[in-house]
C-alpha positions in Angstrom: 161.7 76.2 154.8 161.9 77.5 151.2 158.8 79.6 151.5 158.8 83.3 152.6 155.1 83.6 151.9 153.4 86.1 154.2 150.0 85.0 155.2 147.9 88.2 154.9 144.9 89.5 153.0 146.2 92.3 150.8 145.5 93.4 147.3 148.8 91.8 146.2 147.8 88.5 147.7 144.5 88.6 145.9 146.1 89.4 142.5 146.5 86.3 140.3 150.0 84.8 140.3 150.2 84.9 136.5 149.5 88.6 136.5 152.3 89.2 139.1 154.8 87.1 137.1 153.9 88.9 133.9 154.2 92.2 135.6 157.6 91.3 137.0 158.8 90.3 133.5 157.3 93.4 131.9 158.9 95.8 134.3 162.2 94.1 134.1 162.2 94.6 130.3 160.8 98.1 130.4 163.6 99.3 132.7 166.4 98.8 130.2 165.5 101.6 127.7 165.4 104.1 130.6 168.7 106.0 130.8 167.8 108.8 133.2 168.0 108.2 136.9 165.2 110.7 137.8 162.7 108.7 135.7 163.3 105.6 137.7 162.7 107.3 141.1 158.9 107.2 140.8 159.1 103.4 140.2 161.2 103.0 143.3 158.6 105.0 145.3 155.8 102.8 143.9 157.7 99.6 144.8 158.2 101.0 148.4 154.5 101.8 148.5 153.6 98.2 147.5 155.7 97.0 150.4 154.1 99.4 152.8 150.7 98.0 151.7 151.7 94.6 153.2 151.0 96.1 156.6 153.2 96.2 159.8 156.8 95.4 158.9 156.2 95.7 155.2 158.7 98.5 154.6 161.3 96.7 156.8 161.4 93.9 154.2 163.1 96.2 151.8 166.3 95.5 153.8 166.5 92.1 152.2 169.1 93.7 150.0 171.3 94.6 152.9 173.8 91.7 152.2 174.2 93.0 148.7 175.2 96.5 149.7 179.0 95.9 149.3 178.4 94.6 145.8 176.2 97.6 145.0 178.9 100.0 146.2 181.5 98.2 144.0 179.3 98.1 140.9 178.1 101.7 141.3 181.7 102.9 141.9 183.0 101.1 138.8 180.1 102.4 136.7 180.6 105.9 137.9 184.3 105.7 137.1 184.0 104.2 133.6 180.8 106.1 132.5 179.0 108.7 134.7 177.1 109.2 137.9 173.8 109.0 136.1 174.7 105.7 134.5 175.7 104.4 137.9 172.4 105.5 139.6 170.4 104.0 136.7 172.1 100.6 137.1 171.6 100.7 140.9 167.9 101.6 140.6 167.3 98.9 138.0 168.9 96.2 140.3 166.9 97.4 143.3 163.6 97.5 141.5 164.0 94.0 140.0 165.2 92.4 143.3 162.5 94.1 145.3 159.7 93.1 142.9 160.9 89.5 142.7 160.9 89.4 146.5 157.4 91.0 146.6 156.1 88.2 144.3 157.6 85.6 146.7 156.1 87.3 149.7 152.6 87.4 148.3 152.4 84.2 146.1 152.2 80.6 147.1 154.4 78.0 145.5 151.4 76.1 144.1 150.0 79.3 142.6 153.2 80.0 140.8 153.3 76.6 139.4 149.7 76.8 138.2 150.5 80.1 136.5 153.5 78.8 134.7 152.2 75.4 133.7 150.0 76.6 130.7 153.1 78.2 129.1 155.1 75.0 129.4 152.5 72.6 128.0 154.1 72.4 124.6 157.1 70.8 126.3 155.1 67.6 126.3 155.8 67.4 122.6 159.4 66.9 123.4 158.7 64.4 126.2 159.6 66.9 128.9 157.3 67.0 132.0 155.9 70.6 132.3 155.3 70.1 136.0 158.9 69.6 136.7 159.9 72.7 134.8 157.2 74.7 136.4 158.4 73.6 139.8 162.0 74.6 138.9 160.9 78.1 137.9 158.8 78.6 141.1 161.7 77.2 143.2 164.1 79.6 141.6 162.0 82.6 142.3 161.6 81.5 145.9 165.2 80.5 146.6 166.7 83.9 145.8 165.1 85.7 148.7 165.7 82.7 151.0 169.5 82.7 150.2 169.6 86.5 150.7 167.9 86.0 154.1 170.5 83.4 155.1 173.3 85.8 154.0 171.8 88.5 156.1 171.8 86.2 159.2 175.4 85.3 158.5 176.4 88.9 158.2 174.7 89.9 161.4 176.4 87.0 163.3 179.7 88.1 161.7 179.3 91.7 162.9 178.2 90.5 166.4 181.5 88.5 166.7 183.6 91.4 165.6 184.5 89.9 162.3 185.7 93.2 160.8 185.6 94.1 157.1 186.7 90.7 155.7 183.2 89.8 154.7 184.5 87.6 151.9 185.2 85.0 154.6 181.4 84.4 154.7 181.6 82.8 151.2 182.4 79.3 152.5 179.6 79.2 155.2 177.2 80.7 152.7 178.0 77.9 150.3 177.7 75.3 153.0 174.2 76.6 153.9 173.1 76.7 150.3 174.2 73.0 149.9 172.4 72.0 153.1 169.2 73.8 151.9 169.4 72.0 148.5 169.8 68.7 150.3 166.8 69.4 152.6 164.7 70.3 149.6 165.7 67.2 147.6 165.0 65.0 150.6 161.6 66.6 151.1 160.7 66.1 147.5 161.9 62.5 147.6 159.8 61.8 150.7 156.7 63.2 148.9 157.3 61.2 145.8 158.8 64.0 143.7 156.9 66.3 141.4 154.2 64.8 139.4 152.1 66.3 136.6 148.4 66.4 137.1 
């Protein structure tokens, strides 16, 4: 339920999980010094190309951000009003790039591979009597849960429109919260049934 992994054989699937996570972190950090919207456009095109390389339906997965469009409009409008159009576009492009790349990692990386990639970095936690396996699982779960919640929000939004819900989209906050709680309950029950997360 919590996995959006796409079972295909692409160059992104073959890339080590650690390299993808490091690349995601590096790009996220490298975006902040950029202050010109035009310089971020090639990055957006490259990200779109990476989605296209997933095969049929790859580019359609970019629409995972659809539920966030109202928030984007609000943020961009506020940024444009308080600063400039360039600053607003830069902020929007940064958010899109990071969200799309995080989702791309989720689509092309198994949960187990993510945990194995993070585990070596967390080994020193044993000195403080903290189980690295549990922390690694939490990190991998966090990366996976964001796209899943966005997909749930998209389904709620489509159902809302189909029923003629109008523009009061804020009413979806409560069903979204209920779905998130149910998902967390299902995950905790599944973990308990499997004996939890154990270190190797």
